[in-house]
Every structure is written in structure tokens, then in C-alpha cells.
C-alpha positions in Angstrom: 44.2 38.1 -54.3 41.7 35.7 -53.3 40.5 35.6 -49.1 42.3 32.9 -47.8 40.8 29.7 -46.9 39.7 30.0 -42.8 41.5 26.7 -42.0 44.5 28.0 -43.3 44.9 31.2 -41.1 43.8 29.6 -38.0 46.4 28.3 -35.2 46.8 24.9 -35.1 45.1 24.5 -31.6 42.3 26.8 -32.9 41.8 24.3 -35.7 41.7 21.6 -33.3 39.3 23.2 -31.4 36.9 23.9 -34.3 36.9 20.3 -35.2 35.9 19.3 -31.3 33.3 21.8 -31.7 31.9 20.4 -34.7 32.1 16.7 -33.4 30.1 17.8 -30.1 27.5 19.1 -32.7 27.2 16.6 -34.9 27.0 14.1 -31.7 24.6 16.2 -30.0 22.7 16.3 -32.6 22.3 12.8 -33.0 21.5 12.0 -29.4 18.6 14.7 -29.7 17.2 12.7 -32.6 17.4 9.8 -30.7 20.2 7.8 -33.0 21.6 4.8 -31.4 19.2 4.6 -28.4 17.8 1.5 -27.3 13.9 1.2 -27.1 13.9 1.1 -23.6 16.1 4.7 -23.6 13.5 6.3 -25.6 10.7 5.1 -23.6 12.2 6.5 -20.4 13.6 9.4 -22.1 9.5 10.0 -23.3 8.5 9.4 -19.6 11.3 11.9 -18.2 10.1 14.6 -20.8 6.4 14.2 -19.9 7.1 14.7 -16.1 8.1 18.1 -17.1 5.5 18.9 -20.0 7.7 18.5 -22.6 6.3 16.1 -24.6 2.1 15.4 -24.6 1.1 12.9 -23.0 0.1 10.2 -25.4 -3.2 8.5 -23.9 -5.8 11.2 -24.1 -7.9 9.3 -21.5 -5.4 10.2 -19.2 -4.2 13.7 -19.8 -7.4 15.6 -18.4 -5.4 15.5 -14.8 -2.2 15.5 -13.6 -0.3 12.2 -12.9 0.3 11.2 -9.4 3.9 11.0 -8.2 7.1 11.2 -10.7 9.2 9.9 -7.8 9.3 6.3 -9.6 10.5 7.5 -13.0 13.3 9.8 -11.3 14.3 6.8 -9.3 14.3 5.0 -12.1 16.3 7.1 -14.1 19.2 8.0 -11.2 19.9 4.2 -10.4 19.9 3.3 -14.1 22.1 6.2 -15.2 24.9 4.5 -15.1 24.0 1.8 -17.2 22.6 3.9 -20.0 24.6 4.4 -23.1 26.4 7.7 -23.3 23.9 9.0 -25.9 20.8 8.8 -23.2 23.2 10.0 -20.5 23.7 13.4 -22.8 19.8 13.9 -22.8 19.0 12.6 -19.3 21.9 14.7 -17.2 20.1 17.8 -17.2 17.1 16.5 -15.8 18.9 14.6 -12.7 20.5 18.1 -11.6 19.0 20.0 -8.4 16.6 23.0 -10.4 17.9 26.5 -10.2 15.3 29.2 -9.5 15.4 33.1 -8.8 14.2 33.2 -5.4 14.4 31.3 -1.9 12.1 31.2 0.8 13.0 30.2 4.1 10.2 29.1 6.4 10.6 30.6 10.0 10.6 27.3 11.8 13.7 26.7 10.1 13.0 23.4 8.2 12.6 24.3 4.9 14.2 26.2 2.0 11.4 26.7 -0.8 13.0 27.5 -4.3 10.5 29.5 -6.8 10.0 31.9 -9.8 7.9 34.9 -10.3 8.2 34.8 -14.0 8.5 32.1 -16.7 7.1 29.0 -17.4 7.6 27.8 -13.9 6.2 31.2 -11.8 4.0 30.3 -9.1 0.7 30.9 -8.8 -0.4 34.7 -8.6 3.3 35.5 -8.2 2.6 38.9 -7.3 -0.2 38.3 -4.3 1.5 39.1 -1.2 -1.6 39.6 1.4 -1.2 37.3 4.1 2.4 38.5 5.6 3.2 41.3 3.2 7.1 39.6 3.4 7.7 40.5 0.1 7.0 36.4 -0.7 4.1 35.4 -2.8 1.1 33.9 -1.0 1.2 30.6 -2.7 4.9 30.3 -1.5 4.3 31.1 2.0 1.2 28.4 1.8 3.5 25.8 0.7 5.7 26.5 3.7 2.7 26.5 6.1 1.9 23.0 4.8 5.4 21.5 4.7 5.7 22.5 8.2 2.5 20.8 9.0 3.2 17.9 7.5 6.4 17.8 9.0 5.5 18.0 12.3 2.7 15.2 11.7 5.1 12.9 10.6 7.8 13.5 12.5 6.6 14.8 16.0 3.3 13.2 16.0 3.9 9.8 14.3 7.4 9.0 15.5 9.4 8.8 12.0 13.0 9.9 11.8 13.5 13.1 9.8 15.2 12.9 6.5 18.6 13.4 5.7 19.8 16.9 5.3 22.7 18.7 3.8 24.7 21.6 5.1 22.5 24.3 5.8 19.9 21.9 8.0 17.3 22.9 5.5 15.2 20.4 3.3 15.1 21.8 -0.1 11.9 22.0 -2.1 11.2 23.3 -5.9 8.2 24.8 -7.0 8.2 23.9 -10.8 5.4 23.4 -13.5 4.8 19.8 -14.6 2.5 17.2 -15.2 2.7 15.6 -11.8 1.5 16.1 -8.2 5.3 16.0 -6.9 8.3 14.1 -7.1 10.8 13.5 -4.5 14.6 13.0 -6.1 17.2 11.1 -4.4 20.4 12.3 -4.8 23.9 11.2 -2.6 23.9 8.1 -0.1 24.8 9.3 3.2 25.0 6.3 5.1 24.2 3.3 2.8 21.2 2.4 2.2 20.1 6.0 3.3 20.2 8.6 1.2 19.7 12.6 1.0 16.5 14.0 -1.3 14.5 17.2 -2.4 11.2 17.4 -3.6 9.9 19.2 -6.4 6.0 20.3 -6.2 3.9 21.8 -8.6 4.1 25.9 -9.1 0.1 25.9 -9.4 -1.8 23.0 -8.0 -5.5 24.7 -9.5 -7.6 21.9 -10.9 -11.0 21.7 -11.9 -11.7 18.4 -9.6 -10.3 20.1 -6.5 -12.0 23.9 -5.7 -9.3 24.1 -3.1 -6.0 23.7 -4.7 -4.0 23.6 -1.5 -6.1 20.7 -0.7 -3.9 19.1 -3.5 -0.7 20.6 -2.2 -1.1 19.0 1.5 -1.6 15.5 -0.2 1.2 16.3 -2.5 3.4 17.2 0.3 2.5 14.6 2.8 3.1 12.1 -0.2 6.5 13.3 -1.0 7.7 14.2 2.7 7.1 10.9 3.3 9.3 9.4 0.2 12.1 11.5 1.8 11.6 10.1 5.0 11.1 7.2 3.4 14.7 7.3 1.6 16.1 8.3 5.2 15.4 4.6 6.2 16.2 2.7 2.9 16.9 4.2 -0.6 17.2 0.6 -2.2 14.2 -0.8 -1.5 13.0 0.0 -4.9 14.4 -2.9 -6.8 13.2 -6.3 -7.2 15.0 -8.9 -9.1 17.4 -6.0 -10.3 14.2 -4.1 -12.0 12.7 -0.8 -10.7 9.8 -1.6 -8.6 9.2 1.1 -5.7 5.6 -0.1 -5.0 6.0 -0.1 -1.5 7.0 3.6 -1.5 4.1 4.4 -3.2 1.4 2.4 -1.5 3.0 3.7 2.0 3.2 7.2 0.5 -0.4 7.3 -0.6 -1.6 5.7 2.8 0.6 8.8 4.6 -1.4 11.3 2.3 -4.8 10.1 4.1 -3.3 9.7 7.6 -2.3 13.4 7.5 -5.3 14.5 5.6 -8.2 11.9 6.1 -11.1 14.1 4.7 -9.1 15.0 1.4 -9.9 11.1 0.4 -7.9 11.4 -2.9 -7.0 7.7 -2.7 -10.3 6.6 -3.2 -10.3 7.4 -7.1 -7.5 5.4 -7.6 -8.9 2.2 -5.6 -10.7 0.7 -9.0 -7.7 0.0 -10.2 -7.0 -2.6 -7.4 -10.7 -4.0 -6.8 -11.0 -4.4 -10.8 -7.7 -6.3 -10.9 -7.6 -8.2 -7.4 -5.6 -11.0 -9.6 -2.6 -8.8 -9.8 0.2 -9.0 -7.7 0.5 -6.6 -4.5 3.8 -5.9 -6.2 2.6 -5.2 -9.7 4.1 -2.0 -11.2 4.6 0.3 -14.2 6.2 3.4 -14.5 4.5 4.1 -18.0 1.0 5.4 -17.1 -1.1 4.4 -20.0 -0.3 0.7 -18.7 -2.9 -0.1 -16.0 -0.3 -1.5 -13.5 1.6 2.0 -13.2 -2.1 2.7 -11.0 -1.8 -0.4 -9.3 0.5 0.6 -6.6 -1.4 3.9 -5.4 -4.6 1.6 -5.5 -2.8 -1.0 -3.5 -2.5 1.5 -0.6 -5.5 -0.5 0.6 -2.8 -3.1 2.0 -1.4 -0.6 3.9 -4.9 0.5 5.4 -5.5 -2.9 5.9 -2.0 -3.2 8.1 -2.7 -0.1 9.9 -6.3 -0.6 11.1 -5.5 -4.2 11.9 -2.5 -3.9 13.6 -2.1 -0.1 14.5 -0.8 3.1 12.5 2.4 2.7 13.8 3.1 -1.0 11.8 4.0 1.1 9.0 6.8 2.8 10.9 8.0 -0.3 12.2 8.3 -2.0 8.8 10.2 0.8 7.3 12.5 0.6 10.2 13.2 -3.1 9.3 13.5 -2.4 5.7 16.6 -0.2 6.8 18.3 -2.9 8.4 19.0 -4.4 5.4 20.4 -3.0 1.9 18.4 -3.7 -1.1 14.7 -5.1 -1.4 13.3 -7.1 2.0 9.8 -5.4 2.0 7.8 -8.5 2.5 10.7 -10.2 5.0 10.1 -6.6 6.9 6.6 -7.1 7.2 6.2 -10.7 8.2 8.8 -9.9 11.0 6.9 -6.9 12.4 3.8 -8.9 11.8 5.3 -11.9 13.7 6.1 -9.7 17.0 2.6 -9.0 16.5 1.2 -12.5 16.7 0.6 -12.7 13.2 2.7 -13.7 9.8 2.5 -12.1 6.2 0.7 -15.2 4.7 -2.3 -14.8 7.8 -2.7 -11.1 7.2 -2.5 -11.6 3.2 -5.4 -14.2 3.6 -7.3 -11.9 5.9 -6.8 -8.8 3.5 -8.6 -10.7 1.0 -11.3 -11.2 3.0 -11.7 -7.5 3.9 -11.5 -6.8 0.4 -14.9 -7.9 -0.1 -16.6 -5.7 2.3 -16.7 -2.6 0.8 -19.7 -0.3 -1.1 -23.0 -1.8 -0.6 -21.3 -4.5 2.0 -19.3 -1.9 3.8 -19.1 -2.8 7.9 -17.1 0.0 8.9 -16.6 -1.5 12.8 -14.9 -5.1 11.4 -13.2 -3.7 8.2 -12.4 -0.7 6.3 -13.3 2.4 8.6 -14.1 4.2 5.1 -15.6 0.9 3.1 -18.6 2.8 2.7 -17.1 5.6 0.7 -15.5 3.3 -1.7 -17.2 3.3 -5.5 -19.4 0.9 -7.3 -15.9 0.1 -9.0 -13.9 -0.5 -6.1 -15.8 -3.5 -4.9 -15.3 -6.8 -5.2 -17.8 -8.3 -8.1 -18.0 -11.5 -9.9 -15.6 -12.2 -12.8 -17.6 -13.3 -16.0 -17.9 -17.0 -15.9 -17.1 -17.1 -12.4 -20.8 -16.6 -11.1 -22.5 -19.7 -10.5 -26.2 -20.1 -9.8 -27.2 -23.6 -8.1 -30.7 -22.7 -8.9 -30.0 -23.3 -12.6 -27.2 -26.1 -12.5 -27.0 -28.5 -9.3 -23.5 -29.0 -9.9 -20.5 -27.8 -12.0 -16.9 -27.8 -12.5 -14.7 -25.2 -13.9 -11.0 -26.2 -15.3 -9.5 -22.8 -15.1 -10.4 -19.0 -15.0 -10.1 -16.3 -17.2 -7.8 -14.4 -14.8 -5.5 -16.7 -12.6 -4.2 -14.9 -9.6 -0.4 -13.7 -10.0 1.6 -14.1 -7.0 0.0 -12.1 -4.1 -2.6 -12.1 -5.8 -6.2 -13.4 -5.5 -9.7 -14.4 -7.0 -13.2 -14.3 -6.1 -15.6 -16.9 -7.2 -19.4 -16.2 -6.4 -21.8 -19.2 -5.9 -25.7 -18.2 -5.6 -27.3 -20.7 -3.2 -30.8 -22.0 -3.8 -33.6 -20.4 -1.6 -34.8 -23.8 -0.6 -33.0 -25.6 2.5 -29.7 -27.5 1.5 -26.1 -26.9 1.6 -23.3 -26.8 -1.3 -20.1 -28.9 -1.5 -17.4 -26.7 -2.5 -13.9 -28.3 -4.3 -10.7 -26.4 -4.9 -7.8 -28.0 -7.1 -4.8 -25.5 -7.2 -1.3 -25.6 -9.3 0.8 -27.2 -6.9 4.0 -25.1 -7.9 2.5 -22.5 -5.9 1.5 -21.9 -2.2 -2.5 -21.3 -1.5 -4.6 -19.8 0.8 -8.1 -20.6 0.0 -11.3 -18.8 2.0 -14.6 -19.1 2.1 -17.3 -16.4 2.9 -21.0 -16.6 3.8 -22.9 -13.4 3.2 -26.6 -12.2 3.6 -26.8 -8.3 4.1 -27.7 -7.3 7.2 -26.8 -10.7 8.9 -23.4 -11.7 10.8 -20.7 -13.4 8.4 -18.9 -16.5 8.7 -15.8 -17.3 7.4 -13.8 -20.2 6.9 -11.1 -21.5 5.4 -10.2 -24.8 3.3 -7.7 -26.9 4.5 -5.3 -27.6 1.4 -3.2 -31.1 1.2 0.3 -31.3 -0.3 -1.0 -30.9 -3.7 -2.9 -27.8 -3.1 -6.1 -29.2 -3.2 -9.2 -29.1 -0.8 -13.0 -29.5 -0.1 -15.4 -27.9 2.2 -19.2 -28.7 2.9 -21.1 -25.6 3.6 -24.1 -26.7 5.5 -27.5 -24.7 5.1 -26.1 -22.6 2.3 -29.6 -21.5 1.5 -29.1 -18.7 4.5 -26.8 -16.6 2.5 -27.2 -14.8 -0.9 -23.6 -15.4 -1.6 -20.9 -18.0 -1.1 -17.8 -16.7 -2.1 -14.6 -18.7 -2.6 -11.5 -16.8 -2.1 -8.1 -18.5 -3.5 -5.1 -16.2 -2.8 -1.6 -17.2 -4.0 0.9 -16.5 -1.1 3.9 -17.5 -3.2 6.4 -14.7 -3.1 7.5 -14.4 -6.8 6.7 -16.1 -10.1 4.1 -15.5 -12.4 0.5 -16.8 -12.6 -1.3 -19.8 -11.5 -4.1 -21.4 -12.7 -6.8 -23.5 -10.6 -10.1 -25.3 -10.9 -13.1 -25.8 -8.7 -16.4 -27.6 -8.5 -19.6 -27.3 -6.6 -22.8 -29.6 -6.0 -26.0 -29.0 -3.9 -27.0 -31.4 -1.7 -30.3 -30.7 0.0 -29.4 -32.9 3.1 -26.7 -30.4 3.9 -28.8 -28.8 6.3 -28.2 -27.7 10.1 -27.2 -30.0 13.5 -29.5 -30.6 16.3 -30.2 -27.2 18.8 -28.9 -29.0 21.6 -25.6 -29.9 19.8 -25.3 -26.3 18.6 -25.8 -24.9 22.3 -23.0 -27.2 23.4 -21.0 -25.7 20.1 -21.9 -22.1 21.2 -20.2 -22.4 24.4 -17.1 -24.2 24.0 -13.7 -22.6 23.1 -10.0 -23.1 23.0 -7.5 -20.5 25.0 -3.9 -20.9 23.8 -0.9 -19.7 25.9 -0.1 -16.4 25.2 3.4 -15.8 23.0 5.9 -14.6 23.5 6.4 -15.6 27.1 7.9 -14.4 29.2 7.5 -11.2 27.2 8.2 -7.4 26.8 6.6 -5.1 26.0 3.8 -7.1 24.2 2.4 -10.4 24.2 -0.6 -12.2 21.9 -3.3 -14.7 23.1 -5.4 -16.8 20.6 -8.6 -17.5 21.6 -11.5 -19.6 19.3 -15.2 -19.7 19.7 -16.6 -22.8 18.6 -19.5 -23.2 16.3 -20.3 -24.4 12.8 -19.4 -21.2 10.9 -22.2 -21.6 8.2 -25.1 -22.0 10.8 -26.5 -18.8 12.0 -25.7 -18.6 15.9 -26.7 -15.9 18.7 -24.0 -14.0 20.0 -22.2 -15.3 23.3 -20.9 -12.6 25.8 -17.5 -13.1 26.1 -14.6 -11.4 28.5 -10.9 -11.4 28.6 -9.3 -9.8 31.9 -5.9 -10.0 33.4 -5.1 -10.1 37.0 -2.2 -9.9 39.0 -0.9 -12.4 41.3 -3.2 -11.0 44.1 -6.3 -11.9 42.2 -6.7 -8.2 41.6 -8.3 -7.0 37.9 -5.6 -5.0 36.3 -7.0 -4.7 32.8 -10.4 -5.8 31.1 -9.3 -6.9 27.0 -12.6 -7.7 25.9 -15.9 -7.3 27.5 -18.4 -8.0 24.4 -20.6 -10.3 22.3 -19.0 -12.8 19.9 -20.0 -15.0 17.2 -18.0 -18.0 16.3 -14.3 -17.8 15.1 -11.1 -17.1 15.7 -9.8 -14.2 17.7 -6.6 -12.3 19.1 -6.1 -10.6 22.1 -2.9 -8.2 22.4 -1.3 -7.0 25.6 1.1 -4.2 26.2 1.9 -4.9 29.9 -0.4 -2.0 31.1 -3.3 -1.5 33.3 -6.5 0.6 32.7 -4.7 4.0 32.8 -2.2 3.2 30.7 0.5 2.8 33.5 3.5 0.4 32.6 2.8 -2.6 34.7 6.2 -4.1 36.9 7.9 -7.4 36.1 5.9 -10.3 37.5 3.5 -13.1 37.4 0.0 -12.4 35.9 -3.2 -14.0 34.9 -5.6 -14.0 32.2 -9.3 -15.5 32.2 -11.1 -16.0 29.2 -14.9 -16.3 30.1 -17.4 -17.3 27.4 -21.1 -17.8 28.3 -21.1 -19.9 31.7 -17.6 -21.7 30.7 -14.3 -20.1 31.9 -10.2 -21.0 31.9 -7.4 -19.2 33.3 -3.7 -19.2 32.2 -0.5 -18.1 33.6 1.9 -15.4 32.0 5.3 -13.6 32.9 6.2 -10.0 32.2 9.9 -9.2 32.4 11.1 -5.7 32.1 
């Protein structure tokens, strides 16, 4: 008797189960082979697998070192998961699960649970080295715990950020895994929308040829990723712009935090060329795909956070994140503008000034008035003339450029260099912007080791402007800096022109002395105020004539005429200035409500105004 077929002797339920298994295997094979996936889903899967070293990094130029941060990729996967096809979900769902490890180390301070392995692909560095504590925990894991606790203390206790949301055991969970990136922070459950919990994945080894001490890499990775955890506690929804994944502000501020926490490491310097070589890119430029140069831009654009903190104080970033969390969804620009408004500025004013600061790096660095580490920026982190926009008046007295090769995107800028004659004279410069965008256009007069002068073109409703630069021969460079302050859109072109005029020379000395001694003093704002108020003043003088510095003092008095606080006591060149008073005396004591007076004295002239502090 021949052997019966298997199907003929199986119970009906078993037959059905077999059919289901066959179908699942068939579908799984199809999903794994990428059948039925959109191009976007294929790209997303490739990028996620690259995080965990499951596929080769395609760009060989980028494969020599680890990528920076995989948080944007995992955020994108998390928030787009429900919109993906069933095929893509099957492939990606395991990457969205909290990792598994054999061991857990709980830091003595009680703040972290660190998951790790001592064998296999995810084994930590020197898994059997237990010299430091002799506690049965690899030294690498102990060191990781120290660093995480150090980072937490600095960001929460020193800088005042709120702790990230925690799970039931009241510890923040960190996993040590083998991966291409320095780290990632994965947003998990919303707890109080838009706030969400998270966990961190750090590398199981940070050995790198470019870092003799691998723990320096661990330090900046921990500072970067733990700040992401804090950010998620404020607003997990800040990463979407126009429905597209764009966590540029997360990355800008986390790279900034690395350097605030560990100033000596300076890892951010390696990324700055991706900003300074592409100033026309939008400040919001972003890509999750690292062969695209825009993928590096958010890390390089950390320079924006450095500008904000050095100009307005380190706490400005925390205040912006608090404002971000007051509204679900993307509102970074509105939050930044609100905070700057409270400090007497605005987003537009700050962005214009930011484009000027960016000129003063590398050999032009002025670490007192601009970036404090600008002297450390390399030659590729320096604004240089774009080909075709580098004009020499010595070879051509007049010229007109109908368009530029790299028109700025929204929140982007250009730098047009003009090289003056060496013989006396000045320049007439013209700007014609695309009227569908909002522009701010600045001029810089630069000569090494000499005072630098700034001017802003006044633009009409068509976004056209003109400036006469007297005594332009005194400068090595005149630089026109057009900046688009529109907050959305594409890129906008512009035209410009210049003409040399030997008659544009300096004014009489007596007139100049009169200009040097003149000033304008504004009323403080807000008034009444609590806790801070801002006062603006202008020292007059032609912005492109060499002036002698003028001694300037700004002093606050009480109603009895007693000196309370000296806010300015230094020499000033012509320009616009701002003073912020926090309602405290010289010793830092908060003063009571009442009327106070402020007195500005420049040269032999002075003016007094009244202000009201209300506690």
C-alpha cells in the first residue's frame, strides 16, 4: 500500500494552520526581498539598517568614521510607521522595539539603568576588564555610568533643564549596542502630549583613530543624546515641518550642548565647513540620508545656537525649548522670536546679526566681540568669495550682476566681496532683491587689525536698496551680505551693482568730531518691567570713516541719586548698542520696586531717563 499524502491524514485545523504558515512564509519572503515597497520605504529601510551595521554605507568617503546621530532616522521611522505599507512595517517593527541585553547595571546614584552584553556582536569594549570597582561590571560600563550621571547633573542641576520623563522604575534606560552612529535617542510613549518618554542607545565601543581617548566620544555622545531625551520631555512634536520629518532644531541644540558640557572636545568644529561652504542653504536645511550634504547641515548649523547663547546668554536655549513645549507641532521660529522679544531683540534682527558674526572666523576671528572659539575654525569654516561674486574695483570701476550662482534659500545668505581701489575714493553699492521674499542686507567694511564697521541698507517695498560708502579705500574688503528672512519657501535670486567714485571721500574733521560726540538714547522697554528691561542707544558717526573710540558709561541710580549699577564703562565706536538690566545691584542683589534712573554719558555729553521696576 502506498504512503498516503500528508494532507489526507491531517485534521482540518492542522491543514488550515499549515496553509497559514505557508502564506506567512511566502509573504515574509516577499517583504524581505523588498517586493511591493515604495522607493521611500526602500530608502528608509536601508537607512535604518545602516544604523545597526546591517548594510554597507554606500558612500566610501563617509565610511571611514561613525555617523553622528541616528535620532532623526529613528524619529522618522517612529512617526511615519503607521503610514507605511504592511510590507515595510513587517521589516521595520523589530527595529522599533526596545533592545534586549543580557545584563543591567544600575548606577549607584539611582538615575540610570544601563543594558549591556559581554559576548556576541554587541559585546562592550573589554568585557572582562573589571579593575576600577571590581564589582562584576565591565569598566567600560562603569565609565559609561559615570559619564551619564555627570551629564545629567550638568544639564539638569547646573543648567536648569527639566528631567526627561521616566518609566515605572524611575530610572532612565540606556542600551550599549554595536552601530555605525555615535548614538540615538528613541521616542517611545507620549505621556502628556507633546511630551514623550524615550530611551538611549550608545555604542558598545567608541574606539576611533581620530580620538585617542574613546571616552571623549562617549562624553559628547552622552551629552548629545541625553539632551534629546530632555527635548522629548518638552516637545516630541517639534520635528515636523510641513508634514515632513525635519528635526533640525533638535540637532542644532544637541551639538551645541556637547560643547557646553565638554568644551575641550570641540567635535562640532569638524562639521562647520558644511555650514560655511553652503551659507545659501536654509537654516532649516535637513536630510536623513548622509550622502546628501544637507544631512550634515543641522550639525554644522549648531553655530546658530552658539551665536544665540554667546549673544543672549546660555539660558536662551532652555527658554526656547520651554516655549516650544507650550504648543504641539513645529513652532521653533515663533518660540525663538518670543524669547528674543523678551530680551529686546527679534528673530529677524538676530538672524541678520548672525550672518555678520559668520564673517569673523579663522584668520578674521575676533573672540571678544564674536564667536569665542572663532580662532579655532579651520580655513573651510570661513566665509570666502563665491566664484563670480568677487569684484575688484582696480580692474573695473563699475559692474552689474543680474543674478547669482547660489541664490539664498529662506533663512539663508550670500556674501558678495568688493575689493576697493587703494587710491582715495568710495563705492556706490546697489541691491535689487526678488520682491516676493523679505530681505535684510548688511555691509561690512573690513581691514585686519582695524575697527570693523557695519551698515544696513534701507530697502524699499520692492526690496531694492542703495548705499554710498565713503573712504572705501581704507578697507581690504567691502562685503555685501544679503539674507532672506522669509520663514518658508524656496530660494530667491537677486541682482546687484557697484561703482567706484573718487569723490566719495571723508568729511571735515570738525564735522566728524561733532558726529563722534552725538548719540541717541531710547526709553527702556518694557516699562514698567520685571525682571529685566532693555535700553538701546546709538553712537553717531559715519559707519565707513575711521573714528577714535569714545569713552562711554551707562549707570543706574536710585531715586536718592545713589549709584546702583554700572552696566557700561568702556570705549565705543559708532554703532548701535543694547543694554539689559536685570533689576539687581553690583552684588547681584534683587532690588525692590520703585523708580530708578539710567544715565548715558558719551564723551562730554550725557542724558538721563527714568524707569519703573515693579516686583
